[in-house]
C-alpha positions as CSV (number, residue, x, y, z in Angstrom):
1,M,104.7,128.1,74.7
2,E,108.3,129.6,73.8
3,H,109.6,126.1,74.4
4,H,107.2,124.3,72.9
5,D,108.0,126.3,69.6
6,K,111.8,125.9,70.0
7,G,111.0,121.8,69.7
8,L,112.2,121.3,73.1
9,S,111.3,117.7,74.5
10,Y,108.8,118.0,77.4
11,A,111.6,116.7,79.7
12,R,113.3,119.8,78.6
13,I,110.5,122.0,78.8
14,A,109.8,120.9,82.3
15,R,113.6,121.2,83.3
16,A,113.8,125.2,81.7
17,I,110.4,126.2,83.8
18,N,111.7,124.4,87.0
19,A,114.9,126.5,86.6
20,R,113.2,129.7,85.9
21,F,110.5,129.7,88.5
22,G,112.1,127.4,91.3
23,T,109.5,124.7,90.8
24,C,109.8,120.8,90.5
25,Y,107.4,119.8,87.4
26,T,108.0,116.5,85.6
27,R,107.9,115.7,82.3
28,K,104.4,114.3,82.6
29,A,103.3,117.6,83.8
30,A,104.7,119.7,81.0
31,L,102.9,117.1,78.6
32,G,99.6,117.3,80.4
33,R,99.6,121.0,80.2
34,A,100.4,121.2,76.4
35,K,97.6,118.9,75.9
36,R,95.2,120.9,77.6
37,M,96.5,124.2,76.0
38,G,95.9,121.9,72.6
39,L,99.7,122.0,71.9
40,A,100.7,118.5,72.0
41,D,100.4,116.0,69.5
42,S,101.3,112.2,70.2
43,S,105.0,111.7,70.3
44,Q,104.6,109.2,67.1
45,S,102.7,111.7,65.0
46,A,104.9,114.7,65.7
47,R,108.4,112.5,65.1
48,L,106.9,111.5,61.5
49,K,105.9,115.2,60.8
50,T,109.5,115.9,61.6
51,L,110.9,113.5,59.6
52,L,108.4,114.4,56.7
53,A,109.6,118.0,56.8
54,R,113.5,117.0,57.2
55,H,112.5,114.9,53.8
56,A,110.6,117.4,51.8
57,S,113.7,119.9,53.0
58,R,116.1,117.6,51.4
59,V,113.7,117.1,48.3
60,E,113.6,120.5,47.5
61,A,117.3,121.1,48.1
62,G,118.0,118.1,45.3
63,V,119.2,115.4,47.7
64,T,117.0,112.5,46.6
65,N,118.7,109.1,47.8
66,V,117.3,110.0,51.5
67,S,115.2,107.2,52.7
68,L,112.5,107.4,55.5
69,P,112.2,104.8,58.0
70,A,109.3,102.8,58.2
71,F,106.8,104.0,60.6
72,K,106.3,101.0,63.1
73,P,103.9,102.1,66.1
74,T,105.8,100.5,69.1
75,K,103.7,98.3,71.8
76,P,105.2,97.5,74.8
77,A,106.5,93.6,75.7
78,P,103.9,92.0,77.5
79,L,104.3,90.9,80.7
80,K,104.7,87.3,82.1
81,V,102.7,87.4,85.2
82,E,102.8,84.0,87.3
83,L,99.0,83.2,87.8
84,A,98.4,82.4,91.7
85,E,97.1,79.1,92.8
86,L,93.6,79.1,93.0
87,R,91.6,77.4,96.0
88,C,88.3,76.1,95.1
89,V,85.6,74.7,97.4
90,E,82.9,71.9,96.2
91,V,79.8,73.6,97.4
92,D,76.7,73.8,95.1
93,P,75.8,77.5,95.1
94,R,72.1,78.0,95.1
95,H,72.4,81.1,93.0
96,L,70.1,83.9,94.6
97,L,69.9,86.9,93.6
98,L,70.7,90.0,96.0
99,V,66.9,90.4,96.5
100,E,66.3,86.7,97.3
101,L,68.8,86.3,100.0
102,E,67.7,86.0,103.4
103,R,69.1,87.2,106.5
104,N,71.2,84.0,107.2
105,D,72.0,83.2,103.7
106,C,75.8,83.0,102.7
107,R,76.6,86.1,100.5
108,Y,79.8,84.6,98.5
109,P,79.1,86.0,95.1
110,Y,79.3,84.1,91.8
111,G,79.2,85.7,88.4
112,G,79.4,89.2,87.0
113,D,82.1,88.5,84.3
114,E,81.3,90.5,81.0
115,G,77.6,91.4,81.8
116,E,76.7,87.9,83.5
117,A,74.2,88.6,86.4
118,I,75.9,88.3,89.8
119,T,74.3,85.5,92.0
120,F,75.0,84.6,95.8
121,C,75.7,81.0,97.3
122,G,72.5,81.1,99.6
123,H,73.8,78.4,101.8
124,P,73.0,78.8,105.6
125,R,75.8,81.3,106.9
126,R,78.5,80.5,109.2
127,T,77.9,82.3,112.9
128,G,80.0,85.3,112.7
129,S,80.3,85.2,109.2
130,S,78.6,86.8,106.1
131,Y,79.6,83.5,104.3
132,C,78.8,79.7,104.6
133,T,81.7,77.3,106.5
134,P,83.3,76.3,102.8
135,H,83.3,79.9,101.8
136,F,84.5,81.3,105.2
137,H,87.6,79.1,105.1
138,L,88.2,80.0,101.2
139,T,88.7,83.5,101.9
140,R,90.6,83.5,104.9
141,D,94.4,82.9,104.9
142,P,95.0,79.3,105.7
143,G,97.8,80.6,108.1
144,V,95.9,82.8,110.2
145,P,93.9,81.5,113.1
146,E,89.9,81.3,112.7
147,E,88.6,82.9,115.6
148,R,89.6,86.1,117.5
149,S,91.7,85.9,120.3
150,V,90.4,87.0,123.5
151,S,92.5,89.6,125.3
152,M,94.6,88.5,128.3
153,A,94.5,92.0,129.9
154,P,93.7,91.8,133.7
155,L,90.2,93.9,134.4
156,M,89.8,95.3,137.8
157,L,86.5,96.0,139.2
158,V,86.7,99.8,140.7
159,D,83.9,100.7,143.4
160,E,81.6,103.6,142.1
161,E,82.5,105.7,145.2
162,E,86.3,105.7,144.5
163,I,85.6,107.0,140.9
164,F,83.3,109.9,142.5
165,E,86.3,110.7,144.9
166,R,88.8,110.9,142.4
167,V,87.1,112.8,140.1
168,M,86.3,115.3,142.8
169,E,89.8,115.5,144.1
170,E,91.2,116.1,140.2
171,D,88.6,118.7,139.4
172,P,87.2,120.7,142.4
173,D,86.2,123.4,140.5
174,G,83.2,121.5,139.4
175,T,83.7,121.4,135.6
176,D,82.1,119.1,133.1
177,Q,83.5,116.2,134.2
178,T,82.3,116.6,137.8
179,Q,79.2,117.6,137.2
180,E,78.5,114.2,135.1
181,A,79.7,112.3,137.8
182,T,77.6,113.8,140.1
183,Q,74.5,113.3,138.0
184,S,75.4,109.7,137.1
185,R,75.7,109.0,140.8
186,E,72.5,110.6,141.7
187,S,70.2,108.9,138.9
188,P,68.7,105.9,139.5
189,R,70.1,102.6,138.4
190,P,67.8,100.0,136.2
191,A,67.4,97.1,138.0
192,I,69.7,94.2,136.6
193,A,67.3,90.8,135.9
């Protein structure tokens, strides 16, 4: 509070606090704390008050040819954003509500802009997807393969007796792992149809 009363900027207040207490507060952290304590005004109004106070003191001192700069609120320059090229699909959606969707209906959403109701495509879904085929392709990157690749890692069949012997060799004291192996060995197996 003492730094704020001296009229220091929030960057200088943060540096002073960091030097005194060995912390690493930022200007934004000091400003946020000042706002929560009710000390911070917006920077424009504080600057304007300072200028008005200087002007008033000069007028009282007899200096009258001082002009105040015009107060102009600063606005950030608009950013120029390149719009992405949109891909579209020629599908005539059924515009079903969420409660009207059936198990195998496409869940591609439509609407939802500024209070507009959200509806869904509703055409038959593609196997393994939540979307119909045109919407499936629309939502995927064209450079990525459509299907998941199957692992080419070699698999090895292992005999149950061999597993039981390995567990018994590694854990002869009869801990949980040995007991589980013994129980699974003794339990009857369901018949495979």
